[in-house]
C-alpha positions in Angstrom: 35.8 48.2 117.6 35.5 48.5 114.1 38.5 48.5 112.2 38.3 50.2 108.9 42.0 50.7 107.6 42.2 47.2 107.6 40.6 47.3 104.0 42.3 46.6 100.5 41.2 49.6 99.0 41.2 53.7 100.0 38.1 53.6 100.9 35.6 56.9 100.5 35.5 58.5 104.1 32.4 60.1 106.3 32.4 63.0 107.5 31.9 65.8 109.8 31.3 69.4 110.5 32.9 70.6 112.8 33.5 74.6 113.6 32.1 75.9 110.7 34.0 73.6 107.9 33.3 70.4 106.7 36.7 67.5 107.5 36.6 64.0 106.1 37.0 61.7 108.6 39.2 58.0 109.5 36.3 56.7 110.9 32.7 55.2 110.6 30.1 56.0 114.0 27.3 54.2 112.2 29.2 51.4 111.7 28.7 49.7 115.4 24.7 51.4 115.0 24.3 49.4 112.2 25.8 46.5 112.9 22.8 46.2 116.3 19.9 47.2 113.2 20.7 46.4 110.3 17.5 45.9 108.6 18.0 50.1 109.1 21.1 49.7 107.0 20.8 51.5 103.3 21.3 49.4 100.5 23.0 50.4 97.8 22.6 50.8 94.4 25.8 50.6 93.3 28.4 48.4 94.3 32.2 49.7 95.1 35.8 48.3 96.2 35.8 52.3 97.5 32.9 51.9 99.5 32.2 48.8 100.9 29.9 50.1 103.4 27.5 51.1 101.0 27.0 54.6 101.9 28.7 58.4 103.0 27.3 59.2 106.2 28.1 63.4 107.4 27.6 64.3 110.4 27.6 67.8 112.5 28.6 68.8 116.1 26.2 71.0 117.6 25.2 71.8 121.3 27.9 69.5 122.3 26.8 66.1 120.7 27.3 63.8 117.7 24.7 63.9 115.5 24.1 62.9 111.3 23.2 65.2 109.5 22.6 63.1 105.8 23.5 59.7 104.8 23.7 59.3 100.4 24.1 55.4 98.7 26.0 55.5 94.8 23.2 54.8 92.3 23.7 55.3 88.4 23.8 58.3 86.8 22.0 58.2 83.8 23.4 61.0 81.9 26.9 59.2 82.5 27.7 55.9 81.7 31.2 55.1 83.5 29.6 57.8 86.3 27.9 57.3 89.3 25.9 60.4 91.6 25.1 60.2 95.7 20.8 60.0 97.0 20.6 61.5 100.1 18.4 58.4 101.9 18.0 60.3 105.2 14.8 59.6 106.0 15.1 55.8 105.2 17.7 55.4 108.5 15.6 58.1 110.0 12.2 58.7 109.9 10.0 61.3 110.4 12.0 63.9 110.8 13.8 62.8 113.7 17.7 63.6 114.9 19.7 61.0 115.0 22.4 61.4 118.0 25.4 59.1 117.9 24.7 58.1 121.4 26.1 54.9 121.1 29.7 56.2 120.1 32.2 55.8 122.3 36.1 56.6 120.7 38.0 59.0 119.0 36.9 60.8 115.8 40.3 60.9 113.3 39.4 64.2 111.1 42.8 63.9 108.8 43.0 67.8 106.4 45.2 69.7 104.5 48.0 68.4 101.8 49.0 64.1 101.3 52.2 63.4 102.7 51.9 59.7 101.4 49.0 57.9 99.5 48.0 54.3 100.9 45.5 52.5 98.8 44.1 50.8 101.9 41.1 51.7 103.8 42.2 55.0 106.1 46.4 54.6 105.5 46.9 57.9 103.6 48.5 60.3 106.2 47.7 64.3 105.6 49.0 67.3 107.0 47.1 67.6 109.8 44.8 66.3 112.1 42.4 67.0 114.2 41.4 64.2 117.4 37.8 64.2 118.7 37.0 62.7 121.7 33.6 60.6 122.0 31.4 59.2 125.1 28.4 58.5 124.6 27.2 61.2 121.5 29.0 63.5 123.6 31.9 65.4 122.7 34.5 65.4 125.3 37.8 67.5 124.1 39.9 68.1 121.4 43.1 67.7 120.7 45.2 69.1 117.1 48.3 68.2 115.2 50.2 67.8 112.4 52.0 65.0 110.5 54.3 64.6 112.8 52.6 65.3 116.0 50.4 63.0 115.4 52.4 60.2 114.6 54.7 60.8 117.7 51.1 61.4 119.3 50.3 57.3 118.3 53.4 56.0 119.8 52.8 57.4 122.7 48.8 56.0 123.1 50.3 52.6 121.9 52.1 52.6 124.5 49.4 53.3 127.3 47.5 51.0 125.4 49.5 48.2 126.2 49.6 48.1 129.8 45.4 47.8 129.0 43.6 44.3 129.6 41.8 45.9 126.1 45.1 45.4 124.5 45.8 41.7 125.9 42.1 40.7 125.0 43.7 42.5 121.1 45.9 40.5 121.1 44.3 37.3 121.9 41.4 37.6 119.6 44.2 39.0 116.6 46.3 35.5 117.3 42.9 33.8 116.7 42.2 34.9 113.1 46.0 33.9 112.3 47.9 31.9 114.3 51.8 32.8 113.1 51.1 36.6 113.1 54.3 38.2 114.6 54.2 39.9 118.2 56.2 42.6 116.5 54.7 42.8 113.1 51.0 42.6 115.8 52.4 45.8 117.5 53.0 48.0 114.5 49.5 46.4 112.7 47.9 47.8 116.3 50.2 51.1 116.8 49.3 52.2 113.0 45.4 51.9 113.5 45.6 52.7 117.9 42.9 55.8 117.3 40.3 52.5 116.5 41.2 50.9 119.4 41.4 53.1 121.9 38.0 55.1 123.2 39.9 57.9 124.9 43.0 60.2 124.9 45.0 58.6 127.2 48.8 60.9 126.5 49.3 64.5 127.1 
Protein backbone atom coordinates (compact mmCIF):
# COMPACT_ATOMS: atom_id res chain seq x y z
CA UNK A 1 0.00 0.00 0.00
CA UNK A 2 1.06 3.59 -0.56
CA UNK A 3 1.51 5.57 2.62
CA UNK A 4 1.44 9.31 2.15
CA UNK A 5 1.38 10.69 5.67
CA UNK A 6 5.14 10.19 6.08
CA UNK A 7 6.02 13.21 3.93
CA UNK A 8 7.80 15.95 5.87
CA UNK A 9 5.62 18.69 4.40
CA UNK A 10 1.83 18.85 4.34
CA UNK A 11 0.69 17.64 0.92
CA UNK A 12 -1.88 19.11 -1.47
CA UNK A 13 -4.71 16.56 -1.54
CA UNK A 14 -6.40 14.74 -4.37
CA UNK A 15 -10.14 15.44 -4.60
CA UNK A 16 -13.38 13.54 -5.14
CA UNK A 17 -16.97 14.33 -6.08
CA UNK A 18 -19.16 12.30 -3.74
CA UNK A 19 -22.93 12.69 -3.35
CA UNK A 20 -22.86 16.06 -5.11
CA UNK A 21 -20.08 17.57 -3.00
CA UNK A 22 -16.38 18.05 -3.71
CA UNK A 23 -14.13 16.70 -0.93
CA UNK A 24 -10.40 16.68 -0.33
CA UNK A 25 -8.95 13.20 0.17
CA UNK A 26 -6.21 11.85 2.39
CA UNK A 27 -5.75 9.05 -0.15
CA UNK A 28 -4.00 8.96 -3.55
CA UNK A 29 -5.55 6.20 -5.70
CA UNK A 30 -3.44 6.97 -8.80
CA UNK A 31 -0.12 6.14 -7.13
CA UNK A 32 -0.35 2.33 -7.59
CA UNK A 33 -1.32 2.92 -11.24
CA UNK A 34 1.67 5.17 -11.92
CA UNK A 35 3.99 2.76 -10.08
CA UNK A 36 3.04 0.08 -12.63
CA UNK A 37 2.78 2.53 -15.56
CA UNK A 38 5.50 5.14 -14.98
CA UNK A 39 5.39 6.25 -18.60
CA UNK A 40 1.83 7.50 -18.06
CA UNK A 41 2.62 9.66 -15.04
CA UNK A 42 2.41 13.33 -16.04
CA UNK A 43 5.64 15.33 -15.93
CA UNK A 44 5.29 18.33 -13.68
CA UNK A 45 6.67 21.68 -14.80
CA UNK A 46 7.01 23.05 -11.27
CA UNK A 47 8.38 21.09 -8.32
CA UNK A 48 6.82 21.75 -4.93
CA UNK A 49 7.61 20.23 -1.53
CA UNK A 50 3.85 20.43 -0.87
CA UNK A 51 3.06 18.31 -3.96
CA UNK A 52 5.76 15.69 -4.15
CA UNK A 53 3.74 13.31 -6.33
CA UNK A 54 3.60 16.10 -8.96
CA UNK A 55 -0.12 16.18 -9.71
CA UNK A 56 -3.60 16.62 -8.25
CA UNK A 57 -6.19 14.07 -9.37
CA UNK A 58 -9.94 14.60 -9.12
CA UNK A 59 -12.21 11.55 -8.92
CA UNK A 60 -15.94 10.91 -8.90
CA UNK A 61 -18.22 8.19 -7.62
CA UNK A 62 -20.56 7.33 -10.49
CA UNK A 63 -22.91 4.37 -10.93
CA UNK A 64 -21.27 2.61 -8.00
CA UNK A 65 -17.75 2.98 -9.33
CA UNK A 66 -14.70 5.18 -8.77
CA UNK A 67 -13.55 7.08 -11.87
CA UNK A 68 -10.86 9.60 -12.73
CA UNK A 69 -12.46 12.93 -13.62
CA UNK A 70 -9.38 15.12 -14.12
CA UNK A 71 -5.68 15.30 -13.37
CA UNK A 72 -3.67 18.50 -13.19
CA UNK A 73 -0.05 19.61 -12.85
CA UNK A 74 1.37 22.91 -11.70
CA UNK A 75 2.78 25.26 -14.30
CA UNK A 76 4.32 28.74 -14.00
CA UNK A 77 1.89 31.64 -14.00
CA UNK A 78 3.32 34.28 -16.36
CA UNK A 79 1.20 37.04 -14.83
CA UNK A 80 2.26 36.25 -11.24
CA UNK A 81 5.99 35.58 -10.92
CA UNK A 82 5.79 34.02 -7.47
CA UNK A 83 2.60 32.04 -8.05
CA UNK A 84 1.79 28.92 -10.05
CA UNK A 85 -1.41 27.69 -11.64
CA UNK A 86 -2.79 24.29 -12.56
CA UNK A 87 -3.21 22.80 -16.03
CA UNK A 88 -5.26 19.73 -16.92
CA UNK A 89 -3.26 16.87 -18.46
CA UNK A 90 -6.11 14.35 -18.48
CA UNK A 91 -5.67 13.77 -22.21
CA UNK A 92 -2.05 12.72 -21.68
CA UNK A 93 -2.94 10.19 -18.97
CA UNK A 94 -6.16 8.90 -20.54
CA UNK A 95 -5.98 9.27 -24.36
CA UNK A 96 -8.86 9.20 -26.81
CA UNK A 97 -11.38 10.50 -24.31
CA UNK A 98 -11.63 7.18 -22.48
CA UNK A 99 -13.20 7.05 -19.03
CA UNK A 100 -10.75 5.55 -16.60
CA UNK A 101 -12.21 3.37 -13.85
CA UNK A 102 -9.90 2.99 -10.84
CA UNK A 103 -10.33 -0.79 -10.89
CA UNK A 104 -6.87 -1.51 -9.46
CA UNK A 105 -7.72 0.18 -6.18
CA UNK A 106 -8.71 -1.82 -3.10
CA UNK A 107 -8.74 0.33 0.01
CA UNK A 108 -10.24 3.10 2.07
CA UNK A 109 -10.80 6.62 0.81
CA UNK A 110 -10.49 9.14 3.64
CA UNK A 111 -12.48 12.36 3.10
CA UNK A 112 -11.90 14.98 5.82
CA UNK A 113 -14.19 17.99 5.94
CA UNK A 114 -15.20 20.82 8.21
CA UNK A 115 -12.87 23.02 10.22
CA UNK A 116 -9.32 21.90 11.03
CA UNK A 117 -8.95 20.52 14.54
CA UNK A 118 -5.15 20.38 14.46
CA UNK A 119 -2.56 21.26 11.83
CA UNK A 120 0.48 19.06 11.36
CA UNK A 121 3.13 20.13 8.88
CA UNK A 122 3.54 16.71 7.34
CA UNK A 123 1.73 14.48 4.86
CA UNK A 124 -1.95 14.07 5.71
CA UNK A 125 -1.52 14.20 9.48
CA UNK A 126 -3.70 17.27 10.08
CA UNK A 127 -7.10 16.45 11.60
CA UNK A 128 -10.56 17.87 10.90
CA UNK A 129 -14.03 18.14 12.40
CA UNK A 130 -15.63 15.39 10.31
CA UNK A 131 -14.77 12.46 8.08
CA UNK A 132 -16.31 10.25 5.42
CA UNK A 133 -14.67 6.85 4.99
CA UNK A 134 -15.41 4.92 1.79
CA UNK A 135 -14.49 1.28 1.20
CA UNK A 136 -13.55 0.50 -2.41
CA UNK A 137 -13.00 -2.99 -3.87
CA UNK A 138 -11.61 -3.24 -7.42
CA UNK A 139 -12.86 0.29 -8.10
CA UNK A 140 -16.40 -0.42 -6.87
CA UNK A 141 -18.15 1.26 -3.95
CA UNK A 142 -18.84 -1.15 -1.08
CA UNK A 143 -19.78 0.93 1.96
CA UNK A 144 -19.31 4.29 3.61
CA UNK A 145 -19.12 5.48 7.20
CA UNK A 146 -19.31 9.01 8.59
CA UNK A 147 -17.63 10.25 11.76
CA UNK A 148 -16.99 13.36 13.77
CA UNK A 149 -13.38 13.84 14.88
CA UNK A 150 -13.70 11.90 18.14
CA UNK A 151 -15.63 9.11 16.46
CA UNK A 152 -12.98 8.80 13.74
CA UNK A 153 -10.17 8.54 16.30
CA UNK A 154 -12.15 5.88 18.20
CA UNK A 155 -12.70 4.02 14.93
CA UNK A 156 -8.96 4.03 14.23
CA UNK A 157 -8.33 2.53 17.67
CA UNK A 158 -10.76 -0.32 16.96
CA UNK A 159 -9.54 -0.78 13.40
CA UNK A 160 -5.94 -1.01 14.60
CA UNK A 161 -6.87 -3.55 17.29
CA UNK A 162 -8.40 -5.80 14.60
CA UNK A 163 -5.51 -5.21 12.20
CA UNK A 164 -3.01 -6.39 14.83
CA UNK A 165 -4.63 -9.84 14.66
CA UNK A 166 -3.79 -10.26 10.95
CA UNK A 167 -0.83 -11.61 9.01
CA UNK A 168 -0.74 -8.29 7.13
CA UNK A 169 0.15 -6.55 10.40
CA UNK A 170 3.01 -8.98 11.04
CA UNK A 171 4.34 -8.47 7.52
CA UNK A 172 4.12 -4.68 7.88
CA UNK A 173 6.04 -4.77 11.18
CA UNK A 174 8.76 -6.90 9.58
CA UNK A 175 8.98 -4.53 6.61
CA UNK A 176 9.26 -1.48 8.87
CA UNK A 177 11.95 -3.14 10.98
CA UNK A 178 13.95 -3.83 7.82
CA UNK A 179 13.84 -0.10 7.13
CA UNK A 180 14.83 0.83 10.68
CA UNK A 181 15.98 -1.89 13.08
CA UNK A 182 15.97 0.58 15.99
CA UNK A 183 12.19 1.11 15.97
CA UNK A 184 10.71 0.21 19.33
CA UNK A 185 7.39 -1.66 19.18
CA UNK A 186 5.26 0.96 21.03
CA UNK A 187 6.46 3.73 18.72
CA UNK A 188 5.91 1.55 15.65
CA UNK A 189 2.38 0.66 16.78
CA UNK A 190 1.56 4.35 17.26
CA UNK A 191 2.81 5.02 13.72
CA UNK A 192 0.74 2.18 12.26
CA UNK A 193 -2.35 3.12 14.27
CA UNK A 194 -2.20 6.73 13.04
CA UNK A 195 -2.03 5.52 9.43
CA UNK A 196 -4.26 2.49 9.82
CA UNK A 197 -6.65 3.58 7.06
CA UNK A 198 -3.69 3.41 4.66
CA UNK A 199 -2.68 -0.06 5.78
CA UNK A 200 -6.12 -1.69 5.81
CA UNK A 201 -8.12 -2.26 2.65
CA UNK A 202 -11.46 -2.84 4.34
CA UNK A 203 -13.51 -1.56 7.29
CA UNK A 204 -12.79 -4.27 9.87
CA UNK A 205 -15.12 -3.17 12.67
CA UNK A 206 -18.75 -2.10 13.04
